[in-house]
Phi, psi and omega in degrees: 000315181295318178300318179296319179296317179293316181297321181284340180263356181301316177299321178297314180297319179296316180295314181296317181295312181293324179292319179293318180294329178269014177063026178255073186292335178300317179292318180298313181291319177299320179293319179295311182293325177294320178295319179294319180296316181295317178298321178295316179298315180298316179295322177295316180296317178295324180292319183284313186277324189282333187271331175048063174092347176278183176297144179296160182298326178295326178290317180292323181287343182278002183291135178290337178299325179293330180279319186273333185251111182282352183300317179298320179295315178297321177298317179295314182295321180283331179283336181267355179286146178295145182294146178278141176259130180285144178085357179253122181291000000 
């Protein structure tokens, strides 16, 4: 998961770094704000379309159980891992 997060953010990091080093802060700030805006739009669309009458994702994510109990996170991480093949090193 961490590798995927880093890999998907490498273009953003490269653009922001090169823009900041060349003193072009407008591009760096625009890239940061644009990324935040797109992520917000995607989350809103997923929240509206994905829940279909249930509690919104923001309500479900605000649960203190998610913070204090690591079992749901571990269950998610292990269920999304590719299956192991026996006999293959």
